[in-house]
C-alpha positions as CSV (number, residue, x, y, z in Angstrom):
1,X,90.5,69.0,89.8
2,X,93.8,70.6,90.9
3,X,96.9,71.4,89.1
4,X,99.6,68.7,89.3
5,X,101.9,71.1,91.3
6,X,99.1,72.0,93.7
7,X,99.5,71.1,97.4
8,X,96.1,69.4,97.1
9,X,96.8,67.4,93.8
10,X,97.4,64.1,95.7
11,X,95.0,64.6,98.6
12,X,92.1,62.0,98.7
13,X,88.5,63.0,98.9
14,X,85.6,61.9,101.1
15,X,81.9,62.1,100.3
16,X,79.3,62.7,103.0
17,X,75.7,63.4,103.0
18,X,74.5,66.5,104.9
19,X,71.3,66.6,107.1
20,X,69.5,68.2,104.1
21,X,70.2,65.2,101.9
22,X,72.8,67.2,99.8
23,X,75.9,65.1,99.0
24,X,79.2,67.0,99.4
25,X,82.7,66.0,98.3
26,X,85.6,67.4,100.4
27,X,89.3,66.8,100.7
28,X,90.8,64.8,103.4
29,X,93.0,66.6,105.9
30,X,96.6,66.6,104.7
31,X,99.3,65.4,107.1
32,X,102.3,67.7,106.9
33,X,105.7,66.1,106.9
34,X,108.5,67.9,108.7
35,X,110.6,70.0,106.4
36,X,114.3,70.7,106.9
37,X,115.4,74.1,105.7
38,X,117.3,77.2,106.2
39,X,115.9,80.0,108.4
40,X,115.4,83.2,106.5
41,X,114.7,86.7,107.9
42,X,111.8,88.5,106.6
43,X,112.3,91.9,105.0
44,X,109.7,94.5,104.1
45,X,108.1,93.6,100.8
46,X,108.9,89.9,100.9
47,X,106.4,87.5,99.2
48,X,106.4,83.8,99.4
49,X,106.0,83.5,95.6
50,X,109.1,85.5,95.0
51,X,111.1,83.5,97.6
52,X,109.9,80.3,96.1
53,X,110.9,81.4,92.6
54,X,114.4,82.3,93.9
55,X,114.7,79.1,95.8
56,X,113.0,76.6,93.5
57,X,112.8,78.4,90.2
58,X,109.1,77.9,90.5
59,X,106.9,80.6,92.1
60,X,104.0,78.1,92.5
61,X,106.0,76.3,95.1
62,X,105.2,79.0,97.7
63,X,103.1,76.4,99.5
64,X,106.2,74.3,100.4
65,X,107.3,77.3,102.4
66,X,103.9,77.8,103.9
67,X,103.6,74.0,104.9
68,X,107.1,74.1,106.4
69,X,105.9,77.0,108.6
70,X,102.4,75.4,109.2
71,X,100.7,78.6,107.9
72,X,97.1,78.5,106.8
73,X,97.4,82.0,105.2
74,X,100.9,82.3,103.7
75,X,100.7,86.2,103.8
76,X,101.1,85.9,107.6
77,X,104.6,84.5,107.2
78,X,105.9,87.7,105.5
79,X,103.7,90.3,107.3
80,X,106.3,91.3,110.0
81,X,109.8,92.3,108.9
82,X,112.3,90.7,111.2
83,X,110.3,87.6,111.6
84,X,112.0,84.3,110.7
85,X,110.6,81.7,108.3
86,X,111.8,78.2,107.4
87,X,112.6,77.7,103.7
88,X,112.8,74.0,102.8
89,X,115.7,72.8,100.7
90,X,115.0,70.9,97.6
């Protein structure tokens, strides 16, 4: 259902029946583990996929940075130049 490098690849699913009788499959909530990393100052034009490519040689790992900073929308992490974000070490 998800790519093997997706943050959701190993997340279990649950099935429930709505009041309408429709059956829905959903992902269980993921528990985020604390990530140790180096603080990095955000500069204008930063993007998590570019930072991930520089840090991990894989732009699809942007979600590791988003998880370490508990961001639901990763764009929020680089929206304000001067903000600091945590970049986990591999």
